[in-house]
FIKOLZA-1660 file (N, C-alpha, C; in steps of 0.1 Angstrom, whole numbers, plus 5000, padded with zeros to 4 digits):
% residues 204
   i   px   py   pz ch aa at
   1 9233 6316 3766  A  M  N
   1 9229 6307 3756  A  M CA
   1 9240 6294 3756  A  M  C
   2 9235 6283 3753  A  Y  N
   2 9244 6271 3753  A  Y CA
   2 9243 6265 3739  A  Y  C
   3 9254 6265 3733  A  F  N
   3 9255 6260 3720  A  F CA
   3 9262 6245 3720  A  F  C
   4 9255 6235 3715  A  D  N
   4 9260 6222 3713  A  D CA
   4 9266 6220 3699  A  D  C
   5 9279 6219 3697  A  V  N
   5 9285 6218 3684  A  V CA
   5 9292 6205 3682  A  V  C
   6 9291 6200 3670  A  H  N
   6 9298 6187 3667  A  H CA
   6 9313 6189 3667  A  H  C
   7 9320 6181 3674  A  P  N
   7 9335 6183 3676  A  P CA
   7 9343 6183 3663  A  P  C
   8 9339 6174 3653  A  D  N
   8 9346 6173 3641  A  D CA
   8 9340 6179 3630  A  D  C
   9 9327 6181 3629  A  N  N
   9 9320 6187 3618  A  N CA
   9 9310 6197 3624  A  N  C
  10 9315 6209 3628  A  P  N
  10 9306 6219 3634  A  P CA
  10 9294 6223 3624  A  P  C
  11 9282 6224 3629  A  Q  N
  11 9271 6227 3621  A  Q CA
  11 9272 6241 3618  A  Q  C
  12 9271 6244 3604  A  A  N
  12 9271 6258 3598  A  A CA
  12 9262 6267 3605  A  A  C
  13 9249 6262 3607  A  R  N
  13 9239 6271 3613  A  R CA
  13 9243 6276 3626  A  R  C
  14 9248 6267 3635  A  T  N
  14 9252 6270 3648  A  T CA
  14 9264 6279 3648  A  T  C
  15 9273 6277 3640  A  V  N
  15 9286 6285 3639  A  V CA
  15 9281 6299 3635  A  V  C
  16 9271 6299 3626  A  G  N
  16 9267 6313 3622  A  G CA
  16 9260 6320 3633  A  G  C
  17 9252 6313 3642  A  Q  N
  17 9246 6320 3653  A  Q CA
  17 9257 6325 3663  A  Q  C
  18 9267 6317 3665  A  I  N
  18 9277 6322 3675  A  I CA
  18 9285 6334 3669  A  I  C
  19 9287 6334 3656  A  A  N
  19 9294 6345 3650  A  A CA
  19 9286 6357 3651  A  A  C
  20 9272 6356 3649  A  E  N
  20 9264 6367 3650  A  E CA
  20 9263 6372 3664  A  E  C
  21 9264 6364 3675  A  L  N
  21 9264 6368 3689  A  L CA
  21 9277 6376 3691  A  L  C
  22 9288 6372 3686  A  L  N
  22 9300 6380 3687  A  L CA
  22 9300 6393 3680  A  L  C
  23 9293 6394 3668  A  R  N
  23 9292 6407 3660  A  R CA
  23 9283 6416 3669  A  R  C
  24 9274 6411 3676  A  N  N
  24 9265 6419 3685  A  N CA
  24 9272 6422 3698  A  N  C
  25 9285 6422 3699  A  D  N
  25 9292 6425 3711  A  D CA
  25 9290 6415 3722  A  D  C
  26 9288 6403 3719  A  G  N
  26 9286 6392 3729  A  G CA
  26 9300 6387 3733  A  G  C
  27 9300 6381 3745  A  L  N
  27 9312 6374 3750  A  L CA
  27 9309 6359 3751  A  L  C
  28 9318 6352 3746  A  I  N
  28 9315 6336 3746  A  I CA
  28 9328 6330 3753  A  I  C
  29 9324 6318 3758  A  A  N
  29 9334 6308 3764  A  A CA
  29 9334 6297 3753  A  A  C
  30 9346 6294 3747  A  Y  N
  30 9346 6284 3736  A  Y CA
  30 9359 6275 3737  A  Y  C
  31 9358 6263 3732  A  P  N
  31 9369 6254 3733  A  P CA
  31 9380 6256 3722  A  P  C
  32 9392 6254 3725  A  T  N
  32 9403 6255 3715  A  T CA
  32 9411 6241 3715  A  T  C
  33 9422 6241 3709  A  D  N
  33 9430 6228 3708  A  D CA
  33 9438 6227 3721  A  D  C
  34 9437 6237 3730  A  S  N
  34 9445 6236 3743  A  S CA
  34 9435 6235 3755  A  S  C
  35 9426 6245 3756  A  S  N
  35 9417 6246 3768  A  S CA
  35 9406 6256 3763  A  S  C
  36 9396 6259 3772  A  Y  N
  36 9386 6268 3770  A  Y CA
  36 9392 6283 3769  A  Y  C
  37 9386 6292 3762  A  A  N
  37 9390 6305 3761  A  A CA
  37 9378 6314 3762  A  A  C
  38 9379 6326 3766  A  L  N
  38 9369 6337 3765  A  L CA
  38 9372 6344 3752  A  L  C
  39 9361 6347 3744  A  G  N
  39 9363 6353 3731  A  G CA
  39 9353 6364 3728  A  G  C
  40 9358 6375 3722  A  A  N
  40 9350 6386 3718  A  A CA
  40 9354 6392 3704  A  A  C
  41 9346 6399 3697  A  Q  N
  41 9350 6404 3685  A  Q CA
  41 9361 6416 3688  A  Q  C
  42 9369 6418 3678  A  L  N
  42 9381 6426 3679  A  L CA
  42 9378 6440 3685  A  L  C
  43 9369 6447 3680  A  G  N
  43 9366 6460 3685  A  G CA
  43 9357 6461 3696  A  G  C
  44 9354 6450 3703  A  N  N
  44 9344 6450 3715  A  N CA
  44 9350 6455 3727  A  N  C
  45 9350 6469 3730  A  K  N
  45 9357 6473 3741  A  K CA
  45 9351 6468 3755  A  K  C
  46 9338 6467 3755  A  D  N
  46 9331 6461 3766  A  D CA
  46 9335 6447 3769  A  D  C
  47 9336 6440 3758  A  G  N
  47 9342 6425 3759  A  G CA
  47 9355 6424 3765  A  G  C
  48 9364 6434 3761  A  I  N
  48 9378 6434 3767  A  I CA
  48 9376 6437 3782  A  I  C
  49 9367 6446 3786  A  D  N
  49 9366 6450 3800  A  D CA
  49 9360 6438 3808  A  D  C
  50 9351 6431 3802  A  R  N
  50 9344 6420 3808  A  R CA
  50 9355 6408 3810  A  R  C
  51 9363 6405 3801  A  I  N
  51 9373 6395 3801  A  I CA
  51 9383 6399 3813  A  I  C
  52 9387 6412 3813  A  R  N
  52 9395 6416 3824  A  R CA
  52 9389 6414 3838  A  R  C
  53 9376 6417 3839  A  S  N
  53 9368 6416 3851  A  S CA
  53 9368 6401 3855  A  S  C
  54 9364 6392 3846  A  I  N
  54 9361 6377 3850  A  I CA
  54 9375 6371 3854  A  I  C
  55 9385 6375 3847  A  R  N
  55 9399 6369 3850  A  R CA
  55 9408 6378 3861  A  R  C
  56 9402 6389 3864  A  E  N
  56 9409 6399 3873  A  E CA
  56 9424 6402 3867  A  E  C
  57 9424 6406 3855  A  L  N
  57 9436 6409 3848  A  L CA
  57 9440 6424 3849  A  L  C
  58 9454 6427 3849  A  D  N
  58 9458 6440 3850  A  D CA
  58 9461 6444 3835  A  D  C
  59 9465 6457 3833  A  D  N
  59 9467 6462 3819  A  D CA
  59 9479 6456 3812  A  D  C
  60 9488 6448 3819  A  K  N
  60 9499 6443 3813  A  K CA
  60 9497 6429 3808  A  K  C
  61 9485 6424 3809  A  H  N
  61 9481 6410 3804  A  H CA
  61 9481 6411 3788  A  H  C
  62 9487 6401 3782  A  H  N
  62 9487 6400 3767  A  H CA
  62 9474 6393 3763  A  H  C
  63 9466 6400 3756  A  F  N
  63 9454 6394 3750  A  F CA
  63 9460 6386 3738  A  F  C
  64 9452 6377 3732  A  T  N
  64 9455 6370 3720  A  T CA
  64 9445 6371 3709  A  T  C
  65 9451 6374 3697  A  L  N
  65 9443 6374 3685  A  L CA
  65 9443 6359 3680  A  L  C
  66 9432 6353 3680  A  V  N
  66 9431 6339 3674  A  V CA
  66 9428 6341 3659  A  V  C
  67 9438 6337 3651  A  C  N
  67 9437 6339 3636  A  C CA
  67 9434 6326 3629  A  C  C
  68 9429 6328 3617  A  R  N
  68 9425 6317 3608  A  R CA
  68 9437 6311 3602  A  R  C
  69 9447 6319 3597  A  D  N
  69 9459 6315 3589  A  D CA
  69 9469 6326 3590  A  D  C
  70 9480 6323 3583  A  F  N
  70 9491 6332 3583  A  F CA
  70 9488 6346 3577  A  F  C
  71 9481 6345 3566  A  A  N
  71 9477 6357 3560  A  A CA
  71 9471 6368 3569  A  A  C
  72 9462 6362 3577  A  Q  N
  72 9455 6371 3587  A  Q CA
  72 9464 6374 3598  A  Q  C
  73 9472 6365 3603  A  L  N
  73 9481 6368 3614  A  L CA
  73 9491 6380 3610  A  L  C
  74 9496 6379 3597  A  G  N
  74 9505 6390 3592  A  G CA
  74 9499 6404 3592  A  G  C
  75 9486 6405 3592  A  Q  N
  75 9480 6419 3592  A  Q CA
  75 9482 6425 3607  A  Q  C
  76 9483 6417 3617  A  F  N
  76 9483 6422 3630  A  F CA
  76 9496 6423 3638  A  F  C
  77 9506 6415 3633  A  V  N
  77 9518 6415 3640  A  V CA
  77 9531 6416 3629  A  V  C
  78 9542 6420 3634  A  L  N
  78 9553 6422 3626  A  L CA
  78 9562 6409 3627  A  L  C
  79 9564 6402 3617  A  V  N
  79 9571 6390 3617  A  V CA
  79 9582 6390 3606  A  V  C
  80 9595 6388 3610  A  D  N
  80 9606 6387 3600  A  D CA
  80 9607 6373 3596  A  D  C
  81 9615 6371 3586  A  N  N
  81 9617 6357 3579  A  N CA
  81 9620 6346 3589  A  N  C
  82 9629 6349 3598  A  A  N
  82 9635 6338 3606  A  A CA
  82 9624 6334 3616  A  A  C
  83 9616 6344 3622  A  I  N
  83 9606 6341 3631  A  I CA
  83 9594 6335 3624  A  I  C
  84 9592 6340 3611  A  F  N
  84 9581 6334 3604  A  F CA
  84 9582 6319 3601  A  F  C
  85 9595 6315 3599  A  R  N
  85 9598 6300 3596  A  R CA
  85 9596 6292 3609  A  R  C
  86 9600 6298 3620  A  A  N
  86 9598 6291 3633  A  A CA
  86 9583 6289 3637  A  A  C
  87 9576 6300 3635  A  I  N
  87 9561 6299 3639  A  I CA
  87 9553 6290 3628  A  I  C
  88 9558 6291 3615  A  K  N
  88 9551 6284 3605  A  K CA
  88 9552 6268 3609  A  K  C
  89 9564 6265 3613  A  A  N
  89 9567 6251 3616  A  A CA
  89 9558 6245 3628  A  A  C
  90 9554 6254 3637  A  A  N
  90 9547 6250 3649  A  A CA
  90 9531 6253 3648  A  A  C
  91 9527 6258 3636  A  T  N
  91 9512 6260 3636  A  T CA
  91 9506 6252 3624  A  T  C
  92 9493 6250 3624  A  P  N
  92 9484 6253 3636  A  P CA
  92 9488 6244 3648  A  P  C
  93 9485 6249 3659  A  G  N
  93 9488 6242 3671  A  G CA
  93 9486 6250 3684  A  G  C
  94 9490 6243 3695  A  S  N
  94 9487 6249 3709  A  S CA
  94 9497 6258 3714  A  S  C
  95 9500 6269 3705  A  Y  N
  95 9510 6279 3710  A  Y CA
  95 9504 6293 3708  A  Y  C
  96 9509 6302 3717  A  T  N
  96 9506 6316 3716  A  T CA
  96 9520 6323 3714  A  T  C
  97 9520 6332 3704  A  F  N
  97 9533 6339 3700  A  F CA
  97 9531 6353 3704  A  F  C
  98 9540 6359 3711  A  I  N
  98 9539 6374 3714  A  I CA
  98 9549 6381 3705  A  I  C
  99 9543 6391 3697  A  L  N
  99 9551 6398 3687  A  L CA
  99 9547 6412 3687  A  L  C
 100 9555 6421 3682  A  P  N
 100 9552 6435 3680  A  P CA
 100 9538 6437 3672  A  P  C
 101 9529 6445 3677  A  A  N
 101 9516 6447 3671  A  A CA
 101 9518 6457 3659  A  A  C
 102 9510 6455 3649  A  T  N
 102 9508 6465 3638  A  T CA
 102 9497 6476 3642  A  T  C
 103 9496 6486 3633  A  K  N
 103 9485 6496 3637  A  K CA
 103 9471 6491 3635  A  K  C
 104 9469 6479 3630  A  E  N
 104 9456 6473 3629  A  E CA
 104 9451 6468 3643  A  E  C
 105 9459 6467 3653  A  V  N
 105 9456 6463 3666  A  V CA
 105 9451 6474 3674  A  V  C
 106 9439 6474 3681  A  P  N
 106 9435 6484 3689  A  P CA
 106 9445 6486 3701  A  P  C
 107 9448 6498 3704  A  R  N
 107 9457 6501 3715  A  R CA
 107 9454 6495 3728  A  R  C
 108 9441 6493 3730  A  K  N
 108 9437 6487 3743  A  K CA
 108 9441 6473 3745  A  K  C
 109 9444 6467 3733  A  L  N
 109 9449 6453 3733  A  L CA
 109 9464 6451 3736  A  L  C
 110 9471 6460 3732  A  M  N
 110 9485 6459 3733  A  M CA
 110 9491 6460 3747  A  M  C
 111 9502 6455 3749  A  H  N
 111 9509 6457 3762  A  H CA
 111 9513 6472 3762  A  H  C
 112 9511 6479 3773  A  P  N
 112 9512 6493 3774  A  P CA
 112 9526 6498 3771  A  P  C
 113 9536 6491 3774  A  K  N
 113 9550 6495 3773  A  K CA
 113 9555 6489 3760  A  K  C
 114 9554 6476 3758  A  K  N
 114 9561 6469 3748  A  K CA
 114 9554 6470 3734  A  K  C
 115 9541 6474 3734  A  K  N
 115 9533 6475 3721  A  K CA
 115 9532 6462 3714  A  K  C
 116 9531 6451 3722  A  T  N
 116 9530 6437 3717  A  T CA
 116 9517 6431 3719  A  T  C
 117 9514 6420 3712  A  V  N
 117 9501 6413 3713  A  V CA
 117 9504 6398 3711  A  V  C
 118 9495 6389 3716  A  G  N
 118 9496 6376 3714  A  G CA
 118 9489 6372 3701  A  G  C
 119 9494 6362 3694  A  V  N
 119 9486 6356 3683  A  V CA
 119 9488 6342 3682  A  V  C
 120 9477 6336 3677  A  R  N
 120 9478 6320 3676  A  R CA
 120 9469 6315 3665  A  R  C
 121 9472 6304 3659  A  I  N
 121 9465 6297 3649  A  I CA
 121 9461 6283 3654  A  I  C
 122 9449 6281 3660  A  P  N
 122 9446 6268 3667  A  P CA
 122 9444 6257 3656  A  P  C
 123 9446 6245 3660  A  A  N
 123 9440 6233 3653  A  A CA
 123 9428 6228 3660  A  A  C
 124 9417 6234 3657  A  H  N
 124 9404 6228 3662  A  H CA
 124 9393 6232 3652  A  H  C
 125 9385 6221 3649  A  P  N
 125 9375 6223 3638  A  P CA
 125 9365 6234 3640  A  P  C
 126 9361 6235 3653  A  F  N
 126 9351 6246 3655  A  F CA
 126 9357 6260 3653  A  F  C
 127 9369 6262 3659  A  V  N
 127 9376 6275 3659  A  V CA
 127 9378 6279 3644  A  V  C
 128 9383 6269 3636  A  S  N
 128 9385 6272 3622  A  S CA
 128 9371 6276 3615  A  S  C
 129 9361 6268 3619  A  A  N
 129 9348 6272 3612  A  A CA
 129 9343 6286 3617  A  A  C
 130 9345 6289 3629  A  L  N
 130 9341 6302 3635  A  L CA
 130 9350 6314 3628  A  L  C
 131 9362 6312 3627  A  L  N
 131 9371 6322 3621  A  L CA
 131 9368 6325 3607  A  L  C
 132 9364 6313 3600  A  A  N
 132 9361 6315 3585  A  A CA
 132 9348 6322 3584  A  A  C
 133 9338 6320 3593  A  E  N
 133 9326 6327 3594  A  E CA
 133 9327 6343 3597  A  E  C
 134 9336 6345 3607  A  M  N
 134 9338 6359 3611  A  M CA
 134 9346 6367 3601  A  M  C
 135 9356 6361 3594  A  G  N
 135 9364 6368 3585  A  G CA
 135 9374 6378 3591  A  G  C
 136 9376 6375 3604  A  E  N
 136 9386 6383 3612  A  E CA
 136 9390 6376 3625  A  E  C
 137 9401 6379 3631  A  P  N
 137 9404 6372 3643  A  P CA
 137 9395 6374 3654  A  P  C
 138 9395 6364 3663  A  V  N
 138 9386 6366 3675  A  V CA
 138 9396 6370 3688  A  V  C
 139 9393 6380 3695  A  L  N
 139 9400 6384 3706  A  L CA
 139 9398 6375 3717  A  L  C
 140 9409 6369 3724  A  S  N
 140 9407 6358 3732  A  S CA
 140 9417 6359 3744  A  S  C
 141 9413 6352 3755  A  S  N
 141 9421 6350 3767  A  S CA
 141 9418 6336 3773  A  S  C
 142 9428 6329 3777  A  T  N
 142 9426 6316 3782  A  T CA
 142 9417 6317 3795  A  T  C
 143 9407 6307 3796  A  L  N
 143 9397 6307 3807  A  L CA
 143 9402 6302 3819  A  L  C
 144 9411 6309 3826  A  I  N
 144 9416 6305 3840  A  I CA
 144 9410 6314 3850  A  I  C
 145 9401 6311 3858  A  L  N
 145 9395 6319 3868  A  L CA
 145 9405 6323 3879  A  L  C
 146 9402 6335 3886  A  P  N
 146 9411 6340 3896  A  P CA
 146 9413 6329 3908  A  P  C
 147 9425 6327 3911  A  G  N
 147 9428 6317 3922  A  G CA
 147 9430 6303 3917  A  G  C
 148 9428 6301 3904  A  E  N
 148 9430 6287 3898  A  E CA
 148 9442 6287 3890  A  E  C
 149 9448 6275 3889  A  E  N
 149 9460 6273 3881  A  E CA
 149 9458 6267 3868  A  E  C
 150 9447 6260 3868  A  E  N
 150 9443 6253 3855  A  E CA
 150 9431 6258 3848  A  E  C
 151 9430 6259 3835  A  P  N
 151 9419 6264 3829  A  P CA
 151 9407 6255 3830  A  P  C
 152 9394 6261 3828  A  M  N
 152 9382 6253 3828  A  M CA
 152 9381 6244 3816  A  M  C
 153 9375 6232 3818  A  T  N
 153 9375 6223 3806  A  T CA
 153 9360 6217 3803  A  T  C
 154 9351 6219 3812  A  Q  N
 154 9338 6215 3810  A  Q CA
 154 9328 6225 3808  A  Q  C
 155 9321 6224 3796  A  A  N
 155 9312 6235 3792  A  A CA
 155 9301 6238 3802  A  A  C
 156 9295 6227 3808  A  W  N
 156 9284 6228 3817  A  W CA
 156 9288 6235 3830  A  W  C
 157 9301 6233 3834  A  E  N
 157 9306 6239 3847  A  E CA
 157 9308 6254 3843  A  E  C
 158 9313 6257 3832  A  I  N
 158 9315 6271 3827  A  I CA
 158 9302 6279 3828  A  I  C
 159 9291 6272 3822  A  K  N
 159 9278 6278 3822  A  K CA
 159 9273 6281 3836  A  K  C
 160 9275 6272 3845  A  E  N
 160 9271 6273 3859  A  E CA
 160 9279 6284 3866  A  E  C
 161 9293 6285 3864  A  A  N
 161 9301 6295 3870  A  A CA
 161 9299 6309 3864  A  A  C
 162 9297 6310 3851  A  L  N
 162 9298 6322 3845  A  L CA
 162 9285 6327 3838  A  L  C
 163 9274 6320 3842  A  D  N
 163 9261 6322 3835  A  D CA
 163 9257 6337 3833  A  D  C
 164 9260 6345 3843  A  H  N
 164 9256 6359 3842  A  H CA
 164 9267 6369 3837  A  H  C
 165 9279 6363 3833  A  Q  N
 165 9291 6371 3829  A  Q CA
 165 9293 6369 3813  A  Q  C
 166 9290 6357 3808  A  V  N
 166 9292 6355 3794  A  V CA
 166 9278 6353 3787  A  V  C
 167 9277 6356 3774  A  D  N
 167 9266 6355 3767  A  D CA
 167 9263 6342 3760  A  D  C
 168 9274 6333 3758  A  G  N
 168 9272 6321 3752  A  G CA
 168 9284 6311 3756  A  G  C
 169 9280 6299 3757  A  V  N
 169 9290 6288 3761  A  V CA
 169 9289 6278 3750  A  V  C
 170 9300 6274 3744  A  V  N
 170 9301 6265 3732  A  V CA
 170 9306 6251 3737  A  V  C
 171 9298 6241 3736  A  D  N
 171 9302 6227 3739  A  D CA
 171 9305 6220 3727  A  D  C
 172 9318 6216 3725  A  A  N
 172 9322 6209 3714  A  A CA
 172 9330 6196 3718  A  A  C
 173 9326 6190 3729  A  G  N
 173 9332 6178 3734  A  G CA
 173 9344 6180 3743  A  G  C
 174 9352 6171 3746  A  D  N
 174 9363 6172 3755  A  D CA
 174 9375 6181 3750  A  D  C
 175 9380 6189 3759  A  V  N
 175 9392 6197 3757  A  V CA
 175 9403 6194 3767  A  V  C
 176 9415 6198 3764  A  L  N
 176 9426 6197 3773  A  L CA
 176 9424 6205 3785  A  L  C
 177 9431 6202 3796  A  A  N
 177 9431 6210 3807  A  A CA
 177 9445 6219 3808  A  A  C
 178 9450 6221 3796  A  Q  N
 178 9463 6228 3795  A  Q CA
 178 9461 6240 3788  A  Q  C
 179 9467 6253 3792  A  P  N
 179 9467 6264 3783  A  P CA
 179 9477 6263 3773  A  P  C
 180 9478 6272 3763  A  T  N
 180 9488 6272 3753  A  T CA
 180 9502 6273 3758  A  T  C
 181 9513 6269 3751  A  T  N
 181 9526 6273 3754  A  T CA
 181 9528 6286 3748  A  T  C
 182 9534 6296 3756  A  V  N
 182 9536 6310 3752  A  V CA
 182 9550 6312 3749  A  V  C
 183 9552 6317 3736  A  I  N
 183 9566 6320 3732  A  I CA
 183 9567 6335 3729  A  I  C
 184 9575 6343 3736  A  D  N
 184 9577 6357 3733  A  D CA
 184 9589 6358 3723  A  D  C
 185 9584 6364 3711  A  F  N
 185 9595 6367 3701  A  F CA
 185 9597 6382 3700  A  F  C
 186 9592 6390 3710  A  S  N
 186 9593 6404 3708  A  S CA
 186 9607 6410 3707  A  S  C
 187 9617 6403 3713  A  S  N
 187 9631 6407 3713  A  S CA
 187 9638 6402 3701  A  S  C
 188 9631 6393 3692  A  G  N
 188 9638 6388 3681  A  G CA
 188 9643 6373 3683  A  G  C
 189 9644 6369 3695  A  V  N
 189 9648 6355 3698  A  V CA
 189 9637 6350 3708  A  V  C
 190 9635 6336 3707  A  P  N
 190 9623 6331 3714  A  P CA
 190 9626 6330 3729  A  P  C
 191 9616 6335 3737  A  E  N
 191 9617 6333 3751  A  E CA
 191 9604 6325 3756  A  E  C
 192 9605 6314 3762  A  I  N
 192 9594 6306 3767  A  I CA
 192 9588 6312 3780  A  I  C
 193 9576 6318 3778  A  I  N
 193 9570 6324 3790  A  I CA
 193 9561 6315 3798  A  I  C
 194 9555 6305 3791  A  R  N
 194 9546 6296 3798  A  R CA
 194 9547 6282 3790  A  R  C
 195 9550 6272 3797  A  R  N
 195 9549 6258 3792  A  R CA
 195 9535 6252 3793  A  R  C
 196 9530 6248 3782  A  G  N
 196 9516 6243 3782  A  G CA
 196 9514 6232 3772  A  G  C
 197 9503 6232 3765  A  A  N
 197 9500 6220 3756  A  A CA
 197 9509 6218 3744  A  A  C
 198 9515 6229 3740  A  G  N
 198 9525 6228 3728  A  G CA
 198 9539 6224 3732  A  G  C
 199 9545 6216 3725  A  D  N
 199 9560 6211 3728  A  D CA
 199 9569 6224 3726  A  D  C
 200 9575 6227 3738  A  A  N
 200 9583 6239 3739  A  A CA
 200 9598 6237 3733  A  A  C
 201 9602 6224 3732  A  S  N
 201 9615 6221 3728  A  S CA
 201 9620 6228 3715  A  S  C
 202 9613 6229 3704  A  P  N
 202 9619 6236 3692  A  P CA
 202 9623 6250 3696  A  P  C
 203 9618 6257 3707  A  F  N
 203 9621 6270 3709  A  F CA
 203 9631 6272 3720  A  F  C
 204 9637 6261 3725  A  E  N
 204 9647 6262 3736  A  E CA
 204 9661 6265 3730  A  E  C
% end
């Protein structure tokens, strides 16, 4: 399915259809404030396997929980006061933060040894609308295909490339060709894992 969504004022009916697709264990390709991502409902085991298959990921890959706000983020990761202030200052934005997972996170999503998971709060009208409709985070991974260094940016190209592997593609206008900046806070101090769309200088 191909969903045409207004980039600034997403249509409520279309957002509802996309949320329903996710609730029915669908896998979508959707735009964020950095690049396109693959998204599934949190408990969708098949969705996790499909994302791993499309991207050829091993079990050490950090999946990301895309959250609506800090209240939601705090249910899924452990954040102390100093880290909270650093993340708060940088969100919403094009960052992924790796933190120790709480018991709310399915084991399959955690790093097998570190028991960590990625979290982020994007600044994108469609994503905000979808998360409000879902009432829970969306399990995500940047849409970078095997052998490629940059994420995909065009909805129609994604539909052509992944037509039989995803259930829906969301087109909400232009997106950046950069993934998020990834900051690992699992040791208590920030470590820059990937430099991307978010300014990494506050974490250096």
